[in-house]
C-alpha positions as CSV (number, residue, x, y, z in Angstrom):
1,M,75.8,55.0,202.7
2,I,78.4,57.5,203.6
3,P,78.0,61.3,204.1
4,V,80.3,63.4,202.2
5,G,81.6,66.5,203.5
6,I,83.3,69.7,201.8
7,E,85.3,71.7,203.5
8,A,86.5,75.3,202.5
9,V,87.6,73.7,199.1
10,A,89.8,75.7,197.3
11,K,90.4,75.5,193.6
12,R,92.7,78.4,190.8
13,F,92.8,77.6,187.2
14,G,95.1,80.5,186.6
15,Q,93.7,84.1,187.4
16,V,90.2,82.2,187.4
17,E,89.1,81.0,191.0
18,A,86.9,78.1,190.1
19,L,85.9,77.2,193.8
20,R,86.4,80.0,196.4
21,G,86.2,78.2,199.6
22,V,83.0,75.1,198.9
23,S,81.8,74.3,202.5
24,L,78.8,71.5,202.3
25,E,76.8,68.9,204.5
26,L,76.0,66.3,201.7
27,G,73.8,63.7,203.1
28,A,74.2,59.9,202.9
29,G,72.0,58.0,201.4
30,K,70.5,60.8,199.2
31,L,70.8,62.9,195.9
32,T,72.0,66.1,196.1
33,A,71.3,68.5,192.9
34,I,74.7,70.8,192.6
35,L,73.1,73.1,189.9
36,G,74.3,76.5,188.3
37,P,74.8,78.4,185.2
38,S,78.4,77.7,182.9
39,G,81.2,78.2,184.7
40,C,79.7,78.7,188.0
41,G,82.1,75.9,189.5
42,K,79.6,72.6,189.2
43,T,81.6,71.0,187.4
44,T,85.3,71.5,189.2
45,L,83.5,70.2,192.4
46,L,82.8,67.7,191.3
47,R,85.7,66.5,189.7
48,S,87.3,67.6,192.9
49,I,85.1,64.9,195.2
50,A,85.9,62.4,192.1
51,G,89.7,62.7,192.7
52,F,90.2,63.9,188.9
53,V,91.2,67.5,189.8
54,A,93.8,68.0,193.1
55,V,92.5,71.0,195.2
56,D,94.3,73.7,196.6
57,G,93.1,74.1,199.5
58,G,90.3,72.8,201.9
59,R,89.3,69.0,202.6
60,I,86.9,66.6,201.7
61,L,85.6,63.9,203.4
62,F,83.4,60.5,203.1
63,G,82.1,59.6,206.7
64,R,85.5,59.9,208.7
65,D,88.1,59.4,206.0
66,D,90.0,62.4,204.4
67,V,90.1,61.8,201.2
68,T,91.6,64.8,199.9
69,A,94.8,63.5,199.0
70,L,94.0,60.3,197.4
71,P,93.7,59.2,193.9
72,P,90.6,58.8,192.0
73,Q,90.6,55.2,192.1
74,A,91.4,54.8,196.3
75,R,87.7,56.6,196.5
76,G,85.3,54.4,196.0
77,T,83.6,56.5,193.5
78,A,82.4,56.0,190.7
79,M,81.2,58.9,188.0
80,V,78.6,58.3,185.0
81,F,79.5,61.3,182.1
82,Q,77.5,63.1,179.7
83,N,78.9,61.8,177.0
84,Y,78.1,58.0,178.0
85,A,82.4,57.3,177.4
86,L,81.3,53.8,176.6
87,W,84.9,51.7,175.0
88,P,83.2,51.0,170.9
89,H,85.2,47.9,170.7
90,M,84.0,46.5,173.8
91,S,80.1,44.9,174.6
92,V,77.8,46.0,176.8
93,F,78.5,43.3,178.7
94,D,82.4,43.6,178.9
95,N,81.9,47.8,179.6
96,V,79.8,46.8,182.6
97,A,82.1,44.1,183.4
98,Y,85.0,46.0,183.0
99,G,85.3,47.3,186.8
100,L,84.6,44.1,188.1
101,R,87.6,42.3,186.0
102,R,90.0,44.5,187.2
103,K,88.9,43.6,191.3
104,R,89.9,40.1,190.0
105,L,86.5,38.7,190.9
106,P,85.6,35.4,189.8
107,W,83.9,34.8,186.8
108,P,80.4,33.9,187.9
109,D,79.9,36.8,190.3
110,V,80.8,38.5,187.4
111,L,78.6,37.5,185.2
112,S,75.8,37.1,188.0
113,K,76.5,41.1,189.6
114,V,76.2,42.1,185.4
115,M,73.0,40.5,184.4
116,A,71.7,41.6,187.8
117,T,73.1,45.6,187.9
118,L,71.6,45.1,183.8
119,D,68.3,44.2,185.2
120,L,68.5,47.4,187.7
121,V,69.0,50.1,185.6
122,E,66.2,48.4,183.1
123,I,68.0,48.2,180.1
124,G,65.4,46.0,178.3
125,D,66.2,42.3,177.6
126,A,69.5,42.0,179.3
127,A,70.1,39.1,178.0
128,G,69.8,39.5,174.5
129,I,71.3,43.1,174.7
130,A,74.5,42.0,176.4
131,Q,76.4,41.7,173.3
132,R,75.8,43.9,171.2
133,K,78.1,46.9,171.3
134,P,77.1,50.9,172.0
135,A,77.1,51.9,168.5
136,A,73.8,49.2,168.4
137,L,71.9,51.1,171.2
138,S,69.8,54.3,171.7
139,G,71.2,57.5,173.0
140,G,69.2,56.2,176.5
141,Q,70.3,52.7,176.5
142,Q,73.8,53.8,175.8
143,Q,73.3,55.9,179.3
144,R,71.7,52.9,180.8
145,V,74.8,51.0,180.4
146,A,76.9,53.8,181.9
147,L,75.1,53.8,184.5
148,A,75.0,50.6,184.8
149,R,78.9,50.5,184.4
150,A,78.8,52.5,187.8
151,L,76.7,50.6,189.9
152,V,78.2,47.5,189.3
153,V,81.2,48.2,191.2
154,E,79.0,49.2,194.4
155,P,80.6,53.0,194.3
156,R,80.5,54.5,198.2
157,V,79.5,57.7,195.9
158,L,78.3,57.8,192.7
159,L,78.9,60.9,190.6
160,L,76.5,62.5,187.7
161,D,78.1,65.5,185.3
162,E,75.4,66.1,183.6
163,P,74.3,62.3,182.0
164,L,70.9,63.2,180.7
165,S,72.6,66.6,178.6
166,N,72.7,64.6,175.1
167,L,69.3,63.0,175.1
168,D,66.8,64.3,173.5
169,A,63.4,65.7,176.0
170,K,61.4,62.7,176.0
171,V,64.4,60.3,176.9
172,R,65.6,62.8,179.3
173,Q,62.7,63.1,181.2
174,R,61.9,59.7,181.2
175,L,65.2,58.6,182.4
176,R,65.3,61.1,185.2
177,V,62.3,59.5,187.0
178,E,64.2,56.2,186.5
179,I,67.0,57.6,188.1
180,R,65.1,59.4,191.2
181,R,63.7,55.7,191.7
182,L,67.2,54.1,191.4
183,Q,68.5,55.9,194.2
184,R,65.9,55.7,196.5
185,R,65.7,52.0,195.8
186,I,69.7,51.4,196.2
187,G,70.0,54.2,198.8
188,T,73.7,55.3,197.2
189,T,74.9,58.5,198.1
190,M,74.7,60.1,194.8
191,I,75.7,63.4,193.9
192,Y,74.4,64.9,190.3
193,V,75.8,67.5,188.7
194,T,73.3,69.6,185.8
195,H,73.1,73.1,184.6
196,D,68.9,72.4,184.1
197,Q,66.8,73.4,186.7
198,E,63.7,71.0,186.1
199,E,65.7,68.6,185.9
200,A,67.3,68.8,189.7
201,L,64.0,70.1,190.9
202,A,62.3,67.2,190.4
203,I,65.3,63.8,190.9
204,A,67.1,65.9,194.6
205,D,66.5,65.9,198.4
206,R,68.4,68.8,197.7
207,V,69.3,71.0,196.0
208,V,72.9,73.1,195.8
209,L,72.8,76.0,194.3
210,M,76.2,77.8,192.9
211,N,77.2,80.9,191.5
212,A,80.6,82.6,190.9
213,G,82.7,79.3,192.0
214,E,80.2,79.7,195.9
215,V,77.4,78.2,197.0
216,V,74.8,80.7,196.8
217,Q,71.8,78.5,198.8
218,E,71.2,75.4,199.2
219,G,68.0,73.4,200.7
220,A,65.1,71.0,199.5
221,P,63.8,71.6,196.2
222,E,60.7,73.3,197.0
223,E,62.7,76.0,199.8
224,I,64.8,77.0,197.1
225,Y,62.1,77.4,194.3
226,L,59.5,79.3,196.7
227,E,61.8,80.8,198.9
228,P,65.3,82.4,196.9
229,A,68.1,84.0,199.3
230,S,69.2,86.4,196.7
231,A,68.2,88.0,193.0
232,F,70.4,85.4,192.2
233,A,68.4,83.0,192.9
234,A,65.0,84.1,192.4
235,D,66.4,85.0,188.9
236,F,68.0,82.2,187.2
237,L,65.1,79.6,189.1
238,G,62.0,79.6,186.9
239,V,61.2,81.9,183.7
240,S,61.9,85.4,185.5
241,N,61.2,88.8,184.8
242,R,63.1,91.7,186.3
243,L,61.5,95.5,187.0
244,D,63.8,98.6,188.4
245,A,62.2,99.8,191.3
246,V,62.3,102.4,193.7
247,A,61.3,101.6,197.3
248,E,59.8,104.3,199.7
249,P,57.8,103.9,202.6
250,G,54.7,101.7,202.1
251,R,55.1,101.5,197.6
252,L,57.4,100.6,194.9
253,R,57.3,103.1,191.8
254,V,57.7,101.2,188.7
255,G,58.1,104.1,186.3
256,D,55.6,105.7,186.6
257,Q,53.4,103.7,188.3
258,V,53.1,102.4,191.7
259,L,52.7,99.1,193.7
260,A,51.6,98.6,197.6
261,Y,54.5,97.3,199.3
262,S,55.8,96.6,203.1
263,G,59.5,95.6,202.9
264,P,62.4,97.7,204.9
265,L,64.2,98.7,201.4
266,T,64.5,101.7,200.4
267,G,65.7,103.8,197.6
268,P,67.0,102.1,194.5
269,V,66.2,97.6,194.1
270,L,65.7,95.2,191.4
271,V,61.8,93.6,191.8
272,I,61.8,89.8,189.8
273,A,58.5,87.7,189.3
274,R,58.1,84.6,187.8
275,S,56.1,84.1,184.3
276,A,54.3,81.3,186.6
277,D,53.5,83.4,189.4
278,L,51.7,86.1,187.5
279,T,48.4,86.6,185.5
280,L,46.6,88.9,183.2
281,D,43.3,90.5,184.3
282,A,42.4,88.1,187.0
283,V,43.0,88.2,190.5
284,P,44.9,85.2,191.5
285,E,43.0,82.6,193.3
286,H,45.4,82.3,196.3
287,G,45.4,86.1,197.6
288,A,45.9,89.9,197.3
289,A,47.9,91.2,193.8
290,A,49.8,94.0,193.2
291,T,48.9,95.2,189.2
292,L,51.1,97.1,186.9
293,K,49.4,98.4,183.6
294,G,50.8,97.7,180.0
295,I,50.4,96.9,176.2
296,L,50.1,93.0,175.1
297,E,52.0,92.8,172.3
298,E,52.5,89.2,171.7
299,S,51.3,85.6,172.7
300,L,53.1,82.5,172.1
301,F,51.7,78.8,172.0
302,L,54.2,76.5,174.3
303,G,52.1,73.9,174.4
304,A,50.6,73.6,178.1
305,H,50.1,77.2,178.1
306,Y,50.6,80.3,176.2
307,R,53.9,82.6,177.0
308,H,52.4,86.5,176.8
309,Y,55.0,89.4,176.3
310,V,53.4,92.5,178.1
311,R,55.8,95.9,177.8
312,V,55.3,97.9,180.6
313,G,57.5,101.0,180.5
314,D,60.9,100.0,179.1
315,A,60.8,96.4,180.0
316,V,58.7,93.6,178.9
317,L,56.9,91.2,181.6
318,L,56.3,87.5,180.1
319,V,53.0,85.9,181.8
320,D,52.1,83.0,181.5
321,G,48.5,81.9,180.9
322,P,46.0,78.7,180.5
323,A,44.4,80.7,176.8
324,P,45.5,83.3,174.1
325,A,45.2,86.2,175.0
326,K,43.8,89.8,172.4
327,P,46.8,92.0,171.5
328,G,46.0,96.0,173.6
329,A,45.8,97.4,176.7
330,V,45.6,94.5,179.7
331,E,46.6,94.8,183.7
332,V,49.6,92.3,184.9
333,K,48.5,91.2,188.7
334,I,51.4,90.3,190.8
335,P,49.9,88.2,193.5
336,A,51.3,90.0,196.5
337,G,53.4,87.0,198.2
338,R,55.2,86.2,194.9
339,L,56.9,89.8,194.9
340,R,60.4,89.7,195.4
341,V,62.6,92.6,196.3
342,F,66.2,93.1,196.2
343,P,68.7,95.6,196.4
344,R,69.7,97.8,193.1
345,S,73.0,95.9,194.0
346,E,72.7,92.3,194.0
347,H,71.1,92.7,190.2
348,P,72.5,89.1,189.1
């Protein structure tokens, strides 16, 4: 188990700054999720760690080893790709054994390691499935094989580039749990890139949130979600509502309505509140709430809950709740502890 150090890493593609002096310390034996919207630089950072992208500045350290100038095969990493990247003409066994054969391991070692790793990723009846070709497997099985191929070479760092994005929802949810359990069992340092916030929050020991080539915030999943450090972080995580307001001493003006406010900001501000934090009519159990009057225009059933669309002035607020509601005049309650206010200049 080794830590990964990123020191002021920069990368430019023509006029585009993909990475702008990124610095991070990724813990040994931990699963770190790198999260952000498309184009934020997360995959470029992962490929830089792997050695597939040569950085323009900064250093990449594996423990005390500076690997910045090393080619991919000399870094001791393995990568699991979004599209599985299995060789279609090879059997499952041969796909997983490929890296071991490149190392010229004796046949008995290859056999035992491959079968043990297939069992580790719970591929099913490994003895029966090992001779199948990838085309005969489901998407979930193919991704397990790709994971086994990466793990069997015992990498110093395992890199995963949106490995579950091509799978259907049920398989994706099941595999994310198994990847989390597997990482805890073997203790390999893992770096997991995803644009799926639920996935990142569910499996990671630590989440790194990126935007426009920079690290916006890093921390434990609960910290990132509950204590966003910027308007971008608050808006990106969860299903968020944004309201333009004016902060005055002791209050916020939202259109022609007023909310109590005890923060330090004054002048034009951006109010961000997540749909899961809001309620209709009833005061939330966990404390006092600010109230906005609005018109309920629509309610949609989403399975586990209803999503209500409430017009407040020129804005439409999304409010999640356990029950349907009739269209018409309503009050939206915003818990005081969930009212996040940022300078208008931070508008994401």
